C-alpha distance (Angstrom), angle and dihedral (degrees) to the residues before:
residue distance angle dihedral
M1 . . .
R2 3.82 . .
P3 3.84 111.2 .
V4 3.82 117.7 -110.7
P5 3.84 112.4 -114.8
A6 3.80 115.0 -109.1
A7 3.82 91.8 -123.7
V8 3.81 90.7 56.7
L9 3.83 91.0 49.7
T10 3.79 91.0 50.0
L11 3.81 91.9 49.9
A12 3.81 90.8 47.3
L13 3.80 91.4 52.0
L14 3.80 91.0 49.0
L15 3.79 91.5 49.7
A16 3.79 90.9 46.1
G17 3.80 89.1 54.0
C18 3.81 91.3 54.2
T19 3.79 106.5 79.2
S20 3.77 122.9 177.9
A21 3.75 87.0 -89.1
D22 3.80 94.3 50.2
V23 3.80 124.0 93.1
P24 3.84 115.5 -148.7
E25 3.78 115.8 -119.8
V26 3.78 113.1 -130.9
E27 3.77 141.1 172.6
V28 3.77 123.8 -133.9
A29 3.80 139.7 -159.9
E30 3.79 131.9 -159.8
V31 3.78 121.5 -106.9
R32 3.81 105.4 -118.4
P33 3.78 138.8 176.9
G34 3.79 115.5 -107.6
V35 3.79 149.8 126.7
V36 3.81 119.7 -80.6
V37 3.79 120.6 -166.4
Q38 3.80 118.0 -160.6
T39 3.81 115.9 -160.3
V40 3.80 141.0 -174.5
A41 3.80 112.3 -138.5
A42 3.82 124.0 -156.5
A43 3.79 142.2 154.3
A44 3.81 118.5 -92.3
R45 3.80 144.4 177.9
L46 3.80 131.5 -152.6
E47 3.81 123.1 -107.4
P48 3.84 130.4 -177.8
A49 3.80 124.6 -113.1
A50 3.81 89.2 -99.1
R51 3.78 143.3 -18.7
V52 3.80 123.7 -155.7
T53 3.79 121.4 -165.7
V54 3.82 111.3 -144.8
T55 3.81 114.6 -149.6
A56 3.79 134.0 -168.1
P57 3.84 110.7 -95.9
T58 3.81 90.1 -152.4
G59 3.79 138.1 11.1
G60 3.78 121.3 -91.9
E61 3.79 146.6 104.3
V62 3.81 124.8 -65.7
E63 3.80 101.6 -107.7
E64 3.81 97.6 170.6
L65 3.82 129.0 12.7
L66 3.79 107.2 -158.0
V67 3.84 99.6 -178.2
G68 3.79 138.3 42.1
D69 3.80 138.9 -162.0
G70 3.80 111.4 -56.0
D71 3.81 96.1 16.4
V72 3.81 115.7 141.1
V73 3.80 115.3 -133.5
A74 3.79 136.5 -176.1
A75 3.79 124.6 -138.6
G76 3.80 108.9 -80.0
D77 3.80 96.4 24.3
P78 3.86 113.3 138.6
L79 3.80 111.0 -110.0
V80 3.82 109.2 171.1
R81 3.80 135.6 8.7
L82 3.79 116.7 -152.4
A83 3.79 132.5 -159.6
S84 3.81 117.7 -146.7
D85 3.81 125.7 -167.8
A86 3.80 88.9 -167.8
I87 3.80 92.6 57.4
D88 3.81 91.1 43.9
Q89 3.80 89.6 51.7
Q90 3.82 91.8 49.0
I91 3.81 90.2 51.6
T92 3.83 91.5 48.0
Q93 3.80 91.8 49.9
A94 3.80 91.8 46.2
E95 3.83 91.3 49.5
A96 3.81 91.3 49.9
A97 3.80 90.9 49.2
A98 3.82 91.0 49.5
D99 3.82 91.8 49.0
A100 3.80 92.0 48.7
A101 3.80 92.2 47.6
G102 3.80 91.0 49.5
S103 3.81 92.2 51.1
L104 3.79 92.5 49.5
A105 3.79 91.8 46.9
G106 3.80 89.8 57.7
G107 3.80 93.7 55.3
A108 3.78 100.2 33.0
A109 3.81 93.8 91.0
T110 3.82 93.3 65.1
A111 3.78 101.3 30.5
G112 3.78 117.7 101.7
F113 3.77 105.7 177.5
D114 3.77 135.7 118.0
L115 3.78 108.8 -71.7
S116 3.81 97.5 -161.9
P117 3.85 95.9 95.8
V118 3.79 91.0 43.3
V119 3.79 93.8 49.8
G120 3.80 90.3 46.9
A121 3.79 90.4 52.7
F122 3.79 90.5 49.0
R123 3.80 90.6 50.9
A124 3.80 91.4 52.4
Q125 3.80 91.2 48.5
L126 3.81 91.3 46.5
D127 3.82 91.5 51.4
A128 3.81 90.9 49.1
V129 3.82 93.6 55.3
F130 3.82 109.8 33.0
P131 3.86 106.5 47.0
P132 3.85 94.2 54.0
L133 3.80 89.9 44.5
I134 3.81 92.2 50.0
G135 3.81 91.2 47.8
A136 3.82 92.4 50.0
L137 3.81 92.0 49.5
G138 3.82 89.7 50.7
D139 3.82 90.5 53.0
Q140 3.80 90.1 49.5
I141 3.83 91.4 52.2
D142 3.84 90.5 52.1
V143 3.82 91.2 52.2
L144 3.83 93.3 47.2
E145 3.83 92.4 48.0
R146 3.82 90.2 53.5
A147 3.80 90.2 47.7
V148 3.84 92.3 53.7
E149 3.82 91.2 49.7
T150 3.84 91.2 47.1
V151 3.82 92.4 53.9
R152 3.82 92.0 48.8
D153 3.83 95.7 45.1
T154 3.81 97.1 46.6
T155 3.79 94.4 44.6
T156 3.85 100.6 47.3
E157 3.84 93.2 65.9
R158 3.79 93.4 66.7
L159 3.85 103.6 33.3
A160 3.81 91.6 94.6
E161 3.83 91.0 60.6
L162 3.83 96.6 52.9
D163 3.79 126.2 94.6
P164 3.85 120.8 -132.0
E165 3.80 94.0 -94.2
E166 3.82 92.0 53.5
L167 3.83 90.7 46.6
V168 3.82 89.9 55.4
E169 3.84 90.7 48.3
L170 3.81 89.1 51.3
G171 3.80 91.1 58.7
L172 3.81 107.5 -87.8
D173 3.80 118.1 135.8
P174 3.87 110.2 -106.5
D175 3.83 90.2 -131.1
D176 3.83 89.8 54.1
V177 3.81 91.1 51.1
A178 3.82 92.0 49.5
E179 3.80 91.1 46.8
L180 3.81 96.1 49.1
G181 3.82 96.8 43.3
L182 3.80 130.5 -154.8
D183 3.84 94.2 -59.4
A184 3.78 94.5 55.9
D185 3.78 119.6 145.3
P186 3.88 109.6 -102.0
D187 3.81 91.4 -135.7
E188 3.81 90.8 55.7
L189 3.80 90.3 48.2
A190 3.81 89.5 50.2
E191 3.81 90.6 52.2
R192 3.80 89.3 57.7
L193 3.79 94.5 45.5
D194 3.80 110.4 124.1
T195 3.79 109.2 -114.1
T196 3.80 90.4 154.6
A197 3.81 96.1 131.5
L198 3.81 94.5 53.5
E199 3.79 93.8 40.1
D200 3.82 91.4 48.3
A201 3.80 89.2 53.2
L202 3.82 89.9 47.6
Y203 3.81 91.2 48.5
D204 3.80 91.2 48.8
A205 3.81 92.2 49.5
R206 3.81 91.5 49.6
R207 3.80 90.5 48.2
R208 3.79 91.8 51.0
L209 3.81 90.9 47.4
A210 3.81 91.6 50.2
E211 3.81 91.5 48.2
A212 3.80 92.2 47.8
E213 3.82 92.6 48.8
A214 3.80 92.4 45.6
G215 3.80 91.6 46.8
Y216 3.79 91.6 48.4
R217 3.80 92.0 51.2
Q218 3.78 92.3 45.3
A219 3.80 93.6 48.4
R220 3.80 93.3 49.5
S221 3.80 90.6 47.0
Q222 3.79 91.7 50.5
L223 3.79 92.6 46.6
V224 3.82 91.8 49.6
S225 3.78 89.6 48.9
A226 3.79 90.6 48.8
E227 3.80 92.2 50.8
S228 3.80 90.6 50.8
Q229 3.75 91.5 50.1
V230 3.82 91.9 49.0
R231 3.78 92.7 52.0
S232 3.83 97.6 43.8
Q233 3.75 102.3 33.5
A234 3.78 113.1 37.2
Q235 3.78 90.3 168.9
Q236 3.80 89.6 65.2
A237 3.80 94.7 50.0
T238 3.76 95.0 115.4
A239 3.83 94.1 50.6
A240 3.79 91.3 45.3
Q241 3.77 90.1 49.0
Q242 3.77 91.5 53.0
A243 3.83 92.3 48.3
A244 3.81 93.0 48.2
V245 3.79 93.8 46.7
E246 3.80 92.2 47.8
A247 3.79 91.2 49.2
Q248 3.78 90.0 49.3
R249 3.79 91.5 48.8
Q250 3.79 93.0 51.1
Q251 3.79 94.1 47.1
A252 3.79 92.5 44.6
E253 3.79 89.6 55.1
L254 3.81 90.6 47.8
A255 3.81 90.8 50.7
L256 3.80 90.4 48.9
E257 3.82 91.7 50.9
A258 3.82 91.9 49.5
A259 3.82 92.3 47.2
R260 3.80 92.4 49.9
A261 3.82 90.8 48.4
R262 3.81 88.5 61.7
I263 3.80 88.7 69.2
D264 3.83 86.7 79.0
D265 3.80 88.4 61.1
L266 3.78 89.7 64.0
T267 3.83 91.4 71.8
I268 3.82 112.2 75.4
V269 3.81 114.2 -154.9
A270 3.82 132.2 -166.9
P271 3.83 112.6 -93.9
V272 3.84 91.6 -162.2
A273 3.78 139.5 12.9
G274 3.81 121.1 -97.5
V275 3.80 147.3 89.9
V276 3.81 120.3 -44.2
E277 3.80 129.1 -127.1
L278 3.82 116.1 -179.8
S279 3.79 117.5 -132.9
R280 3.80 118.5 -103.9
G281 3.79 125.6 -147.7
E282 3.78 129.1 14.9
S283 3.80 93.8 -66.8
G284 3.78 97.2 42.0
G285 3.76 133.2 -86.5
A286 3.76 130.6 -72.9
P287 3.80 119.1 -119.3
G288 3.78 111.9 -76.2
T289 3.79 136.4 -163.9
I290 3.76 114.2 -78.4
P291 3.79 132.9 172.7
D292 3.77 125.7 -106.7
V293 3.79 112.4 -114.0
G294 3.78 96.9 -172.1
G295 3.81 101.9 -115.9
F296 3.76 137.1 -39.5
G297 3.79 94.9 -79.4
D298 3.80 93.3 75.6
L299 3.81 112.6 29.0
G300 3.77 100.2 143.3
G301 3.79 128.1 124.8
L302 3.81 97.0 44.3
D303 3.81 97.1 131.9
E304 3.80 90.3 108.1
L305 3.80 97.2 50.5
G306 3.80 95.9 93.3
G307 3.78 110.9 114.8
L308 3.82 94.4 21.0
L309 3.78 93.6 92.8
G310 3.78 99.2 77.1
G311 3.81 132.8 -113.8
T312 3.78 128.8 103.1
T313 3.76 128.5 -94.8
G314 3.79 104.4 175.6
G315 3.79 130.6 85.7
E316 3.78 134.1 35.6
S317 3.78 123.5 -95.2
A318 3.77 141.3 158.1
T319 3.81 89.7 -91.5
R320 3.76 132.7 42.0
S321 3.83 108.8 -89.9
G322 3.81 99.6 176.2
P323 3.80 128.1 77.9
I324 3.77 122.5 -70.8
A325 3.81 109.4 -81.2
E326 3.77 142.9 -178.0
G327 3.80 112.1 -71.2
V328 3.83 93.5 30.2
G329 3.79 118.1 125.2
V330 3.82 121.0 -128.1
G331 3.78 132.5 -171.0
P332 3.83 129.6 -137.9
G333 3.81 110.1 -74.0
Q334 3.83 93.9 11.5
P335 3.85 114.4 142.4
V336 3.80 111.9 -111.3
L337 3.82 100.2 172.3
T338 3.78 144.4 -16.0
I339 3.81 126.5 -126.1
Y340 3.81 115.8 -149.0
D341 3.80 123.7 -156.7
L342 3.82 102.8 -145.7
S343 3.81 96.3 175.5
S344 3.80 89.1 110.3
F345 3.81 140.7 0.7
S346 3.77 136.5 -138.9
A347 3.79 132.9 -162.1
Q348 3.80 115.8 -126.5
V349 3.80 102.5 -146.8
D350 3.83 124.1 -163.4
V351 3.82 106.3 -145.5
D352 3.80 121.1 -170.0
E353 3.80 117.9 -120.5
I354 3.84 90.5 -115.6
D355 3.81 91.5 60.2
I356 3.83 101.2 34.5
V357 3.82 92.9 83.6
E358 3.82 88.0 67.4
V359 3.82 95.2 52.0
E360 3.82 121.7 93.7
V361 3.79 136.0 173.6
G362 3.81 111.6 -93.3
Q363 3.81 97.3 30.7
D364 3.81 117.2 138.7
V365 3.79 117.3 -110.1
T366 3.80 134.9 -164.6
V367 3.81 110.7 -147.4
L368 3.80 120.6 -159.6
I369 3.81 114.9 -163.5
D370 3.82 117.7 -158.0
A371 3.81 92.1 -142.3
F372 3.83 90.8 58.0
P373 3.83 105.5 46.7
G374 3.77 115.7 -167.0
R375 3.81 94.4 20.7
E376 3.78 126.3 108.5
F377 3.82 123.7 -154.2
R378 3.78 123.4 -158.9
G379 3.78 121.3 -128.8
V380 3.80 142.8 166.9
V381 3.81 128.1 -139.5
Q382 3.80 104.7 -108.5
R383 3.81 105.0 169.4
I384 3.81 138.9 9.7
A385 3.80 118.5 -159.8
L386 3.80 115.2 -121.6
S387 3.80 93.4 -152.2
P388 3.82 121.7 52.3
Q389 3.76 132.1 -136.5
R390 3.79 115.9 -122.9
P391 3.83 115.2 -144.2
A392 3.78 120.6 -150.0
G393 3.81 90.3 -106.8
G394 3.80 92.3 62.0
G395 3.78 134.0 -108.8
A396 3.77 127.1 81.3
I397 3.80 131.1 -82.8
F398 3.82 121.7 -161.7
P399 3.84 117.0 -152.1
V400 3.81 111.3 -132.7
T401 3.82 122.5 -169.1
V402 3.81 114.7 -142.4
Q403 3.82 116.1 -170.6
L404 3.82 112.5 -143.1
V405 3.81 114.4 -134.8
D406 3.81 134.1 -168.9
V407 3.81 94.9 13.7
P408 3.84 107.6 -179.8
A409 3.79 113.9 -108.0
E410 3.81 92.9 -124.3
V411 3.83 92.4 58.3
Q412 3.82 111.6 93.1
L413 3.79 107.1 -160.1
R414 3.80 121.7 -163.7
V415 3.77 133.0 -154.4
G416 3.80 113.5 -95.7
L417 3.84 99.0 17.9
T418 3.80 111.9 158.1
A419 3.80 114.9 -113.8
S420 3.78 144.1 155.6
A421 3.78 129.0 -135.2
E422 3.79 133.2 -148.5
I423 3.81 107.7 -159.6
E424 3.80 114.2 -158.4
V425 3.80 102.9 -133.2
R426 3.80 98.3 165.2
R427 3.83 136.6 18.1
V428 3.81 118.7 -174.9
D429 3.81 126.1 -175.9
G430 3.78 97.5 -159.6
D431 3.79 137.7 176.3
T432 3.81 93.7 -143.5
V433 3.78 112.7 51.3
V434 3.83 120.4 162.1
P435 3.82 134.5 -179.7
T436 3.81 111.7 -91.2
S437 3.82 87.8 -122.7
A438 3.81 88.1 68.8
L439 3.81 92.4 64.3
L440 3.78 117.6 97.4
R441 3.80 129.6 174.3
R442 3.80 115.1 -132.8
G443 3.79 111.1 -179.9
D444 3.80 107.2 -49.7
D445 3.80 94.3 -20.9
E446 3.78 136.0 86.9
V447 3.80 109.8 -135.7
V448 3.79 140.8 179.0
H449 3.79 127.5 -159.9
L450 3.78 116.7 -128.5
L451 3.80 121.6 -156.9
R452 3.83 108.8 -118.9
D453 3.82 119.6 172.6
G454 3.78 92.3 -30.9
R455 3.78 94.1 -46.6
A456 3.81 135.1 101.8
L457 3.79 114.5 -111.6
Q458 3.82 113.6 -164.2
V459 3.83 112.5 -140.2
P460 3.84 124.2 -176.5
V461 3.81 112.3 -133.6
E462 3.77 139.0 -173.3
V463 3.82 113.3 -130.0
D464 3.82 107.4 -134.6
A465 3.82 95.6 177.6
I466 3.77 134.4 -8.6
G467 3.79 124.6 -155.8
D468 3.78 134.2 178.0
E469 3.83 95.4 -77.3
T470 3.81 108.3 3.7
A471 3.79 138.9 41.8
A472 3.81 131.8 -156.2
V473 3.81 109.0 -134.6
S474 3.80 139.4 179.3
G475 3.78 125.4 -148.0
E476 3.79 144.9 87.3
L477 3.80 95.9 -32.0
S478 3.79 134.9 95.6
T479 3.77 141.3 -154.4
G480 3.79 108.8 -76.8
D481 3.82 95.7 31.2
E482 3.78 116.1 127.8
V483 3.81 119.4 -126.6
I484 3.80 126.3 -165.1
T485 3.83 110.4 -111.9
I486 3.82 105.0 165.7
G487 3.79 119.5 46.1
V488 3.79 92.6 14.3
E489 3.80 91.0 134.2
L490 3.83 89.8 60.5
V491 3.80 98.1 57.4
E492 3.77 134.3 80.0
D493 3.78 129.7 -154.6
G494 3.82 108.4 -75.1
A495 3.79 94.8 8.3
E496 3.79 119.3 141.9
V497 3.82 114.0 -112.3
E498 3.79 137.0 -175.0
V499 3.81 115.8 -134.1
V500 3.78 117.7 -139.2
R501 3.79 108.5 -155.1
């Protein structure tokens, strides 16, 4: 037999003690005007304004690591220098081809021999240099295009929270900021964000790729033409030889220039300003815990931040568990570090599907952070996910981004701190506010019981807002009425009651 709940037993005993001759004892409270705030509460965690993962534009070995965990960098600062045997080999091959072409060009004017073997050798050398170079440049363009998109995506989310001075520091033209004003659309601000350095690098890589492809096609065309001339017109062998050798010399120099230009790709620079966390493991590190430094205007005193960014460095395993280091090999597109923008923080709130219909962008939020007991932090709903997450236990959870505002300077927030959020979904300044204990559900209605001449008068009400202790209601009741709060479950409409005061 299933046990009877203690609350049911207590109620049964109370009812049993109330005979027809008994009068229930109740407590009452006065209906008053007041403000009732209804909230949605949910678990949350802190996230920085932005995080940008920096990847290797080409494969190689870390020759020089110029930053460490906790270092503060500005956009364009060098971060890592790589060494690449593949690039070195391409340069060596291109230099050898250029030397050979130069030597042949010097003697082509007097030579009168069959060019077919020479042209064939040039074709083989051309095919050994250009296709790998073209492929590498294509990979570099893919990496740079992803980098440009990353900067734009991670920055747009916080542009609306920045004042004009911070927008100018981020890279916007001062005239653009003055023109757009303080109520500018974040997407329009993002479109004017200066990504010149990345886009210049992308433009240069595309130019070099186009030149290499065009040069490759031109060289092959010239070599084919030269072969045809050698076979069909022996009397023009000397002229054909000179044309082929000159074409080879020009293309060899072009290939050498393109190969040498790839040396610039071996220096990885910061796409944005922020605080550095080195990647952990062979595929890069997960976000760690890093201290808040209160904005980019005052980033001094960070010498002791190493080790506060998360990740593990001890122990031996089959894969590297520590941070990326000098002498470690990386592949194209592999994460080498992450840059965190700690100028502001948001709370990522997991709201249940039952409550999400009450949540709207712009609502005020009270954020409670476990690491700072007793303190409340103000926030504003910034974004509500359209698509939910579905936990293993069932149901649906909607991620909601709450931007923290007016965080005291002495509070050092960290990425990933556990928190909870109380989202203000309704605020009612009502004339008839009652304790929540006065509410009782009868059938499909919410009711309260007013005290009238020693008797309980049941009155249906509409709940306009319900808070932790009080509720704003509408119905046939007025300020100054008395409602039954304790013992309300024992009375019936019209029943005589005794008030304990």
